[in-house]
N, C-alpha and C positions, 0 to 999 in steps of 0.2 A: 355356685350361687354365691356363697357368703363370699368368697375369695373377690368374685367379680365386681359385687355389689359393695363392698368394702374398699376395693380400689378405687372405683368412682367415687364414691362420697371422699374418699383421702385425696383425691387428684383436686376435686371442685374447692375443698377446705384449705388445701395447701396452696393453691394459689393466691389465697389472702395474705400470706405470712408477708408479700411483696408489697402490699397497698394496706396493710391495717397493722394495728401493735401487736398480733399475734406473733410468736416468735418461734415455734415448734408445731410439727405436727405429725403424730406418731399413729400407724396403722395398726397398733396393737397396745395394752395395756403397759404401763409403765411403772415402776415402783418410785422412783425419783425423777425430779425435773432438773434438767442441766439450766434450761433458759424458761423463765415465762413471762407471758402467759403460755400456755402450752395446750394443745388438743389431742386426744385420743380417740381415737374410733373403732369400737368393739361389737361382736354381735353379742344379741342378748338371748336367754332363754325364750324358746318358740316351740311350739308343734306343729305338724304340718298332716294335713289330710293328704294321704296317699291317693294319686288318680282320682281329684276331685272332679268328677264330671259337673257338678252342678255349676261350680264358678269357674274351674279350671285355673284356680288363681293361689298363689301362695302369699303370706304375710310373713313378713320376716324384718323384727324388730333389731335396730342397732343404737348405740349409746356415743354420741359426741360429747365427751367431759372437755370442760376447759377448766383449766386452773388456773389461779395468780396467786402470787404472794407477793407482800410490799406492807411496809410498816405505816404508810398513811392511807389507811382504810377508805377516805373517802376518794382519793383520785384511782385507787383501785375499782373501787364500786363503779364510777363513773367508766372506767377503760372496759370493766366486764359486761356492763349494760350494754355498751358499744359494740362489743364484739358479738355477743348475743344477738343483735339487728342484724350484724356484716353477715354472719354465718346463717342464717336464716333467709337473710335476702339473696344470697349468692345461691343456696338451694332452692330457691323459688323460682329463679329465673326460667325463661322458657326454654333456653339450650341447656338446661342443668335438671329439671325435673323431671326426665325419664331416665336419666343418668345412662347415657349415651346407648337409649332404646333400651335398656335391661328392666326399668321398672314401668308399671304402667301408672302407679299412681305413690304419692310420698305424702303424709301427715307427719306433723310435728306436735311437741309438746315440751316444756323445760322446765326443769325442777331446779331450784335454788338453794346453794348451801355453804355449808363452813367445813373445813378440816382442821384438825388439831394438828400443831406443827409448834415451833419456837414462836414463830410470827404469824399473823392471822393469814389463812389461805382460802380464799374465796373459790367457790365452784359453780359451775353452773352444766346441768346434765340437759343434753337435747335428745330427747327421744325421737328417732325417725324411722318410722313404719314404712316400710317398702312393701309394696304388693307387684309381685310379678305374675306373668302367665306361665303356668306349667308346661312343660315340654315332654309329651307322653312319646314313651320310646317304643 
């Protein structure tokens, strides 16, 4: 389940490398970024209700973290805001919202921040909460 959902999100966001300023997408956490802006997709901590017969649903959160590094903070900020818009718009598209029929629903929220480095590193995290139907074995 984690692998399938993560791969679907990765495929959608990786498609933006060709049409936006996004330089790289990773389907795992990375320690250093060879090119920026870059995105990583990772599952977040979650709990599961086993055999939830009331809703028959699982809710699984994923983090899409985008990092950019640029000496010109004004340029970097504008680029990051546009990337946030692009990523959320792509995930909301009718053909993407079900993650290739893996998900019933997705919700998003975004948190902005800075990382310490030799030059400013701007970040935003999109938490993408995916609701799926349980398959009872």
